[in-house]
C-alpha positions in Angstrom: -0.1 -35.0 -52.0 -0.5 -36.7 -48.6 1.6 -34.1 -47.0 -0.8 -31.3 -48.1 -3.8 -33.3 -46.9 -2.2 -33.8 -43.5 -1.4 -30.1 -43.3 -5.0 -29.2 -44.2 -6.3 -31.5 -41.5 -3.9 -29.9 -39.0 -5.3 -26.4 -39.8 -8.9 -27.5 -39.4 -8.0 -29.2 -36.1 -6.4 -26.0 -34.7 -9.5 -24.1 -35.8 -11.9 -26.4 -34.0 -9.6 -26.5 -31.0 -9.7 -22.8 -30.7 -13.5 -22.8 -30.7 -13.5 -25.6 -28.1 -11.2 -23.6 -25.8 -13.5 -20.6 -26.1 -16.5 -22.7 -25.1 -14.5 -24.3 -22.3 -13.4 -20.9 -20.9 -17.0 -19.8 -20.8 -18.2 -22.9 -19.0 -15.4 -22.5 -16.5 -17.0 -19.3 -15.2 -20.0 -21.4 -14.0 -22.2 -18.3 -14.5 -24.5 -18.7 -17.5 -27.6 -17.3 -19.1 -30.4 -19.7 -18.2 -33.7 -18.1 -19.5 -34.5 -15.4 -22.0 -37.7 -13.8 -23.2 -38.1 -10.6 -25.2 -38.3 -8.5 -22.0 -36.7 -10.7 -19.3 -33.3 -12.4 -18.8 -32.2 -14.8 -16.0 -28.6 -15.8 -15.2 -27.6 -18.6 -12.9 -24.5 -19.1 -10.7 -23.5 -22.8 -10.6 -20.3 -22.1 -8.6 -19.5 -20.4 -5.3 -20.4 -17.0 -4.1 -18.9 -14.4 -6.5 -18.0 -10.8 -5.4 -18.3 -8.6 -8.4 -18.0 -4.9 -9.4 -20.3 -5.0 -12.4 -22.7 -7.5 -14.2 -23.7 -6.1 -17.6 -26.1 -7.2 -20.3 -24.8 -6.1 -23.7 -26.8 -5.8 -27.0 -25.5 -4.0 -30.1 -22.4 -2.9 -28.2 -24.6 -1.0 -25.7 -25.3 -1.7 -22.0 -29.0 -2.4 -21.6 -28.8 -3.8 -18.1 -26.3 -3.3 -15.2 -25.9 -4.3 -11.5 -22.9 -2.9 -9.6 -21.0 -3.9 -6.4 -22.6 -7.0 -5.0 -22.3 -10.7 -4.3 -23.8 -13.3 -6.6 -24.8 -16.1 -4.2 -24.0 -19.7 -5.2 -26.7 -22.0 -6.6 -29.0 -19.0 -7.2 -30.4 -16.7 -9.9 -30.4 -13.0 -10.8 -32.9 -11.6 -13.3 -33.1 -8.4 -15.3 -36.4 -6.9 -16.3 -39.7 -6.1 -14.6 -39.7 -7.0 -10.9 -36.1 -8.4 -11.3 -32.9 -7.6 -9.5 -31.9 -5.3 -12.3 -33.6 -3.1 -14.9 -33.5 -3.3 -18.7 -33.4 -0.3 -21.0 -35.8 -0.7 -24.0 -35.8 -4.5 -23.8 -36.0 -6.3 -27.2 -33.8 -9.2 -26.3 -34.9 -11.6 -29.0 -34.1 -9.2 -31.9 -30.3 -9.5 -31.9 -27.4 -11.2 -30.1 -27.0 -10.5 -26.3 -23.9 -11.0 -24.2 -23.3 -11.5 -20.5 -20.3 -9.5 -19.2 -18.9 -9.7 -15.6 -16.2 -7.3 -14.5 -15.2 -6.5 -18.1 -15.1 -10.2 -19.2 -17.6 -11.8 -21.6 -18.7 -15.0 -20.0 -21.8 -16.1 -22.0 -24.1 -15.2 -24.9 -27.3 -15.9 -26.8 -27.2 -16.1 -30.6 -30.2 -17.4 -32.7 -29.9 -19.4 -35.9 -30.8 -16.4 -38.1 -28.9 -13.8 -36.2 -25.7 -12.2 -37.6 -23.2 -13.6 -35.2 -20.4 -16.1 -35.5 -21.3 -18.8 -33.0 -24.9 -20.0 -32.8 -26.4 -21.6 -29.6 -30.1 -21.2 -30.2 -32.7 -22.3 -32.8 -34.8 -20.0 -35.0 -37.4 -18.3 -32.8 -39.9 -15.5 -32.7 -40.3 -12.6 -30.3 -43.2 -14.4 -28.6 -41.0 -17.4 -27.6 -39.2 -18.0 -24.3 -35.8 -19.7 -24.5 -34.5 -22.0 -21.7 -31.3 -23.9 -21.2 -30.5 -27.3 -19.5 -27.5 -26.1 -17.4 -26.7 -29.6 -16.1 -25.9 -30.7 -19.7 -24.4 -27.3 -20.6 -26.3 -27.4 -23.9 -27.8 -24.9 -26.3 -31.0 -22.9 -25.8 -34.4 -24.5 -26.6 -37.9 -23.0 -27.1 -39.9 -23.7 -24.0 -43.3 -25.4 -24.5 -44.4 -24.8 -20.9 -44.9 -21.6 -18.8 -41.6 -20.2 -17.5 -40.9 -18.4 -14.2 -37.9 -16.1 -14.0 -36.3 -16.4 -10.6 -34.3 -13.8 -8.7 -33.0 -13.3 -5.1 -29.4 -14.3 -5.7 -28.1 -10.8 -5.2 -26.6 -9.9 -1.9 -24.8 -6.7 -0.6 -21.0 -6.8 -0.6 -19.3 -6.5 2.7 -16.9 -3.5 3.2 -13.6 -4.2 1.5 -10.9 -3.9 4.2 -8.1 -4.3 1.7 -8.2 -0.6 1.0 -7.0 0.1 4.5 -3.6 -1.6 4.1 -0.6 -0.5 2.2 2.7 -1.8 0.8 5.1 -0.5 3.4 8.6 -2.1 3.0 10.2 -4.5 0.5 13.6 -6.3 0.9 14.7 -7.4 -2.6 18.5 -8.0 -3.0 18.9 -10.3 0.0 18.6 -13.9 1.0 15.8 -12.9 3.4 13.4 -11.3 0.9 10.0 -10.1 2.2 7.1 -7.7 1.5 5.7 -5.9 4.4 2.1 -4.7 4.7 0.8 -2.1 7.2 -2.6 -1.7 8.8 -3.3 2.1 8.9 -6.4 1.8 11.1 -7.3 1.4 14.7 -9.1 -1.9 14.0 -8.0 -5.4 13.2 -8.1 -6.3 9.5 -8.7 -9.7 8.0 -6.9 -10.1 4.7 -9.3 -12.6 3.2 -9.6 -12.3 -0.6 -6.9 -9.5 -0.6 -4.0 -10.3 -2.9 -0.5 -9.3 -4.0 0.6 -9.7 -7.6 4.3 -9.6 -8.7 5.5 -9.3 -12.2 9.1 -10.5 -12.4 11.1 -8.8 -15.2 9.7 -9.6 -18.7 7.9 -12.8 -17.6 4.2 -12.6 -18.7 2.8 -14.8 -16.0 3.0 -13.1 -12.6 3.2 -14.6 -9.2 0.0 -14.1 -7.3 -0.8 -14.7 -3.6 -4.4 -14.5 -2.5 -4.7 -14.3 1.3 -7.2 -16.4 3.3 -7.4 -16.0 7.0 -4.3 -13.8 7.7 -5.0 -10.8 10.0 -3.2 -7.6 10.9 -3.6 -6.0 14.3 -4.4 -2.3 14.6 -1.6 0.0 13.4 0.6 -3.1 13.0 2.4 -5.1 10.3 2.3 -8.4 8.4 5.1 -9.8 6.1 5.0 -12.1 3.2 8.2 -14.2 2.8 9.4 -17.7 1.7 8.3 -19.0 5.1 4.7 -17.9 4.6 4.7 -19.1 0.9 7.5 -21.3 -0.5 6.7 -20.0 -4.0 7.4 -16.4 -3.0 10.4 -14.9 -4.9 11.7 -11.5 -6.1 14.3 -10.7 -8.7 17.4 -9.5 -6.9 18.8 -7.4 -9.9 15.8 -7.1 -12.2 12.5 -5.2 -12.3 9.9 -6.2 -9.7 6.4 -4.8 -10.3 4.4 -5.3 -7.1 0.6 -4.7 -7.0 -1.7 -4.8 -4.0 -5.2 -6.0 -5.1 -8.6 -5.8 -3.4 -11.2 -8.6 -3.3 -12.4 -7.6 -6.8 -8.9 -7.9 -8.2 -8.6 -4.1 -8.6 -5.3 -2.4 -7.9 -5.0 -0.5 -4.7 -1.2 0.3 -4.8 1.5 -0.5 -7.3 5.3 0.1 -7.3 8.1 -0.7 -9.8 11.4 -1.5 -8.0 14.7 -2.0 -9.8 18.4 -1.4 -9.2 18.0 -2.7 -5.7 21.3 -2.4 -3.7 22.4 -5.4 -1.7 20.8 -5.7 1.8 19.1 -2.3 1.4 15.3 -2.3 1.9 12.8 -0.2 0.0 10.6 1.9 2.4 7.5 3.9 1.7 7.0 7.2 3.5 3.5 7.8 2.2 4.6 9.6 -0.9 7.6 7.9 -2.4 9.9 4.9 -2.1 13.5 5.2 -0.9 16.3 2.7 -0.2 17.4 2.5 3.4 20.3 0.8 5.2 18.0 0.2 8.1 15.7 -2.9 7.7 12.7 -2.7 9.9 10.6 -5.9 9.3 7.3 -5.8 11.1 8.0 -2.4 12.7 7.9 1.3 11.8 10.2 2.4 8.9 13.5 4.2 9.7 15.2 6.1 6.9 19.0 5.5 7.2 20.8 6.8 4.1 24.3 5.6 5.2 25.5 2.3 6.7 26.3 1.9 10.4 29.3 4.0 11.5 28.7 6.6 8.8 26.7 9.8 8.6 25.4 12.0 5.8 27.4 15.3 5.4 25.9 18.6 4.1 27.1 17.6 0.6 24.9 14.5 0.6 27.8 12.1 0.9 28.3 9.4 3.6 31.3 9.9 5.7 32.7 7.9 8.6 31.7 9.0 12.1 34.6 10.1 14.2 35.3 7.9 17.3 37.1 9.5 20.3 39.6 7.9 22.6 38.9 6.9 26.2 38.5 10.0 28.4 37.2 12.1 25.5 33.7 12.8 24.0 32.6 13.9 20.6 31.3 17.5 20.5 28.6 17.3 17.8 28.7 21.1 17.2 32.4 21.3 16.5 33.0 17.7 15.4 36.0 17.5 17.7 36.9 15.3 20.7 36.8 17.1 24.0 38.4 15.9 27.2 36.1 14.7 30.0 36.8 16.9 33.1 37.3 14.3 35.8 38.6 16.8 38.4 35.3 18.6 38.4 33.3 15.4 38.8 35.6 14.4 41.6 35.1 17.7 43.4 31.3 17.5 43.1 31.6 14.0 44.6 33.7 15.2 47.5 31.2 18.1 48.2 28.4 15.6 48.2 30.2 13.4 50.8 30.9 16.5 53.0 27.3 17.5 52.9 26.3 14.1 53.9 28.6 14.2 56.9 27.2 17.6 57.9 23.7 16.2 57.9 24.8 13.4 60.1 25.7 15.9 62.9 23.6 15.3 66.1 22.7 18.0 68.7 22.2 17.6 72.5 18.8 17.6 74.0 17.2 21.0 73.9 19.1 22.0 70.8 18.4 21.6 67.0 20.7 21.6 64.0 20.6 24.8 61.9 20.9 23.6 58.3 22.3 26.9 57.1 25.1 27.2 59.7 25.4 23.5 60.5 25.4 24.6 64.2 23.3 23.5 67.1 20.9 26.2 68.2 18.9 26.2 71.4 15.3 25.4 71.1 13.5 28.5 72.4 10.6 28.1 74.8 7.3 29.2 73.3 6.9 32.9 74.2 4.3 35.5 73.6 5.7 38.5 71.8 5.2 41.5 74.2 6.4 44.1 71.7 5.8 44.4 67.9 8.8 44.7 65.5 9.3 48.1 64.0 8.4 48.9 60.4 10.5 47.0 57.9 11.2 44.1 60.3 9.5 40.8 61.1 9.8 38.3 64.0 11.6 35.0 63.2 9.7 31.9 64.3 13.0 30.1 64.9 14.9 32.7 67.0 11.9 34.8 68.1 13.9 37.9 67.1 13.1 40.7 64.8 14.8 40.6 61.3 14.8 43.0 58.4 12.5 42.3 55.4 14.8 42.4 52.3 12.2 42.9 49.5 11.9 45.0 46.4 8.9 46.8 47.9 10.8 48.2 50.9 13.7 49.5 48.8 13.5 53.2 48.2 15.9 53.0 45.1 14.5 52.6 41.6 16.2 49.8 39.6 18.2 50.8 36.6 17.3 49.4 33.1 19.7 46.6 31.9 21.9 47.3 28.9 21.0 45.9 25.4 21.7 42.2 25.3 21.1 41.8 29.0 18.1 40.9 31.2 17.4 41.1 34.9 17.7 37.8 36.9 14.6 37.5 39.0 16.5 35.5 41.6 19.5 37.7 42.2 18.0 41.0 40.9 21.1 41.5 38.7 21.6 42.0 35.0 22.8 39.0 33.1 23.8 38.4 29.4 21.2 36.8 27.1 21.7 33.1 26.5 23.0 32.1 23.0 20.0 29.8 22.7 17.7 32.8 22.5 19.3 34.1 19.3 19.6 31.2 16.9 21.4 31.8 13.6 19.3 31.7 10.5 20.1 28.4 8.7 21.5 28.5 5.2 19.1 26.9 2.6 20.2 23.5 1.2 21.4 23.1 -2.4 19.2 21.8 -5.2 18.6 18.1 -4.7 19.1 18.3 -0.9 16.7 18.7 2.0 17.2 19.5 5.7 16.9 16.5 8.1 14.6 17.3 11.1 16.7 15.0 13.3 20.3 16.2 12.6 19.4 19.7 11.2 21.8 18.9 8.3 21.3 18.9 4.6 20.9 15.4 3.1 20.5 14.2 -0.5 17.0 13.5 -1.6 16.7 9.8 -2.6 13.9 9.0 -5.0 12.8 5.9 -6.8 12.9 6.2 -10.6 10.4 4.0 -12.3 11.2 1.5 -15.0 9.5 3.4 -17.8 12.1 2.4 -20.5 11.7 -1.3 -19.8 7.9 -1.0 -19.7 7.9 0.9 -23.1 10.2 -1.8 -24.5 7.8 -4.6 -23.4 4.8 -2.7 -25.0 6.8 -2.3 -28.3 7.7 -6.0 -28.3 4.0 -6.9 -27.6 2.9 -4.8 -30.6 5.5 -6.4 -32.8 4.4 -9.9 -31.8 0.8 -9.0 -32.5 1.8 -7.6 -36.0 3.7 -10.8 -36.7 0.7 -12.9 -35.6 -1.6 -11.2 -38.2 1.0 -11.8 -40.9 1.2 -15.5 -39.9 -2.6 -15.9 -40.2 -2.6 -14.2 -43.7 0.2 -16.7 -44.8 -1.8 -19.7 -43.5 -4.9 -18.6 -45.4 -3.0 -18.2 -48.6 -1.5 -21.6 -48.2 -4.9 -23.1 -47.5 -6.3 -21.5 -50.7 -3.3 -22.8 -52.7 -3.9 -26.3 -51.4 -7.6 -26.1 -52.4 -6.7 -24.9 -55.9 -4.1 -27.7 -56.2 -6.6 -30.4 -55.1 -9.4 -29.3 -57.4 -7.3 -27.9 -60.3 -8.6 -30.5 -62.8 -12.3 -29.7 -62.1 -11.6 -26.0 -62.3 -9.7 -26.3 -65.7 -12.5 -28.6 -67.0 -15.2 -26.1 -66.1 -13.2 -23.2 -67.7 -12.7 -25.3 -70.9 -16.3 -26.2 -71.1 -17.3 -22.6 -70.6 -15.2 -21.5 -73.5 -16.8 -24.1 -75.8 
């Protein structure tokens, strides 16, 4: 018998504890309904400045008042109604229960004694009354006996959210030097205050969350979060990591699911998709490297070792073969350069100058006045003061022949020469399915994409539904046990009344 009584007391204690936790959660918000009339409602912020997306007044599951995208200043009030910060649609606030909802979460309510609602926090009242609340005591509503003034002015404009101008850029998971890199995509410095990153590790329900304070990112630069910046920072090397970038209103800007991370390979974002790269570029621009150092991606999308040539040879990238370095040609060019230098060092006697074309000393001619003009087709040389023939295309009486197909005329030598092979590039063969052509090497490479962890997410959703179903069954069983205990405790009275009724 004592066991059943203890069990009954335990059930009742859990019930009251649940209600206490609900009231405690509401008081933790520090934003409460402070005054209510039939046409006006006032709410008060007892905490710090709150940046919000929506403040809503709910009645009969309908939104009758709303303010969007602002800042609720600390120790101040916001009112809804005539001449308030927000308007009310068809206000009849004292007819039924009202709720205060901020960013999708119910934070406070008003429920009169005769209203059809579970929890009561106000006495019986009429539509002519005004209800007030002593917020310092955190008590219930009372009917005001004095005149009441509804205050406002606690609403301020929200500063532009700079969190939207940054992105998740690189993540190193399967390594002892884990980090998450953020990139500033603008030409202005960004302060990360109130921006946040949230990480769900595998099936753990409670995520890791880092809210930034005074961190800054320079224009078109980077910032990394690692264990040095936050000792609690950690990623699962082999499991699923769901990483979300949040703005100052706790709304998602960017989310990525990363799993099957290879050792020492980093995940990089190219603006569209995530890929694993052998090149880790912390706090710098991403470089996609599909193969490890010393290897290259062949047209089949496989990594193969790069050929290394012996001393005296170089790798021909077109043929893939090692060609010998021609040292004789280089030595010859070096010798010619030395000889030319020796020629330029030749000195002439007074009255003579060095002719650079013949490398001979020519006599400096005394300035003369030309007594006779050169005949047609000739011109006087300023160096030798002699007439020389003009060799130009204009004085030639012959008409130049057209070059053969595949040849063009050299403007320097006036001769036909074969077209360069660079002018007729071969049409490239399209890559196979699943491959793309690299703009750097002009070769086909395998497309590397990140497959999300849909199966694991679906599995978690299924487990969540099963646990919810099991919870309802548990509640039903507890109710049945409770009824059985009541019947057992008062069985004598019940049987006595039944027997008396039959007589």
